[in-house]
Each structure stands twice: as structure tokens, then as C-alpha cells.
Residue, then its C-alpha position, 0 to 999 in steps of 0.5 A: x390071661x383074660x383082661x376085663x375092662x371096667x364097663x362104664x355106664x356114664x351118659x357120654x359112654x352110652x352115648x357113644x354105644x348107641x352110634x357105634x350100634x346104630x352104625x353096625x346095624x347100618x353097615x350090617x344092613x348094606x353089607x349083603x347087597x354089596x360087593x365091597x366091605x362095610x367099613x365102620x370109621x370113627x371121627x374125632x368127634x366121636x361120631x361114627x359113620x359107614x364107608x362103602x370100601x367100593x366108594x373110595x378106590x382106595x381108602x386113604x390112610x387117615x380113614x384106614x386108621x379110623x376103621x373100628x370094625x369092618x362087615x365082610x360084603x355079602x356078595x362076591x363076583x369071583x364065581 
């Protein structure tokens, strides 16, 4: 069964979508040149930021719970 959620076109929803897409664009641009996954994290105030997994030895549980999307790393040293 497929569930379709209603699409909201309020100014707040549009601003949230634009902020997410900007973070996604940054993550997608960084990922091909990184050995680490890029995580898009949403903050309490509705902002999004990109964390390179390599910047943090292990992501704190609070950050892990806020990840809304991950872009896979483009490089590997496992060859």
C-alpha cells in the first residue's frame, strides 16, 4: 500500500525545502572527493548542515538521531 502525504506549499515549507536542497547540494559536491560519507543534519531551529563523517571520530548519538540523509563517499582506500 502506498501512502501519499499532502504537499504543503506554505512559505515555511518552501524555505525548509530550499534549506534542505542547499545542504544536499553541498553534500553531493563534497562526497566525490571524500573518503567519508557526508551526512545532512537537521538542527532544532530547522537549519540543515553537512557533517563529513571523517571530521568526527564517531558521531555523537545526538547527531546520529538528527541525520536526515547521507551521501555516500566517492573515494575508497580499500583497493
